[in-house]
N, C-alpha and C positions, 0 to 999 in steps of 0.2 A: 891199858886198863882205863876204864871210863868211870868218872865220878858220878855218883847218884844225884839226880836232880831233885831238889826237895819239893813236896807237894805244895800246890797252891791252896792257901786257907780259903775257907768258905766265906762268901760275902754275907756279913751279918748287919743288922741294924737298918734294913731297908724300910722298915716301917717308921723310922724317924726322918723322912725325907725333909720335913719342915723345920728340923732343928738347925740351930745356927752352924755356919760352915766355919772351918779353919781358914784363917786369913793369909797364912803364908805358905808358900810351896813346901817349905821344909816340913812344916807340921802335917801338910796333906801326904807327902811321901813317906813320912815316918810312921804314920798310922795304919790301921787296918781297914776293914770294910766299913765301918761307921764313918770314917772320913770320906770314903768314896760316896757314901749315900748322902752326906752332907753337901759335898761338891755338886752332886748330881741334882739335889734338892734346890740348891742355890742357883744353879743354872736354869731349872724349870721355873723358879720364882721369877728371875730376871726375864725369861721369855714371856711369861704371863704379864709382868708389869710393862714391857714394851708394847705388847698387843692392847692392853688397857689404855696405855697413853695414846696410842694410835686411834683407838676407838673414840676416846674423849674428844681429841682434836677433830676427828671427822664430824662428830655432832656439832662441835662449835663452829665448824666451817660451813656446815649445812644451815644452821640457824643464823649465821651472820655474826657470831660473837667473836669469830677469830679474825684478828686484824692482819696478821701475816700468814698467808697461805703456805709459805715455805716451811713453817714450823710443822704442819701436817704432813707435807711431802716428805720431809726429813724422817718424822716419826713412822710414817707408813712404810718407808724403805727399810729403815732399821727393823721394824717388826717382821717385815717379809724376809730380810737376810737371816735373822735369828731363828725364824721358823724353818728356813731352808737348811741352815746348819744343824738344827736339831734333828730334823729328818735325815740328813746325810750321816750324822753320827749314829742315828738308830740303825739305819741300814748297814752301815759298815759293822757295828756291833753284832747284829744278827748274822751277817755273813761270817764274821770271825768266829762266832759260837758255833755255826754250822760246820765250819771247816775243821774246827777242834773236834766236834763230835764225830765227824767223818773219819778223823784219824783213829778213833777208838774202835771202829767197826772192823 
């Protein structure tokens, strides 16, 4: 005899992507959809901040205001890696969603 698997609750609170995120892993795992949305929003904010920092340093390097060019190189690399990570996570999420939807057909 197999036990019933409980249904996955709906993701709620996606409109609040810019709200403050939970800071501890226990708080994130204990909550529901709003915590997921907060963590997602925090990640997107961090991605935007790294890209903005790289852009600012690029302008400073181009105008000659940046004394240490390695600062720009590091910031550009961090922004690139963060963008690649976000793209990979998005792709994997869509693949997982499509696989789950294929199971229901």
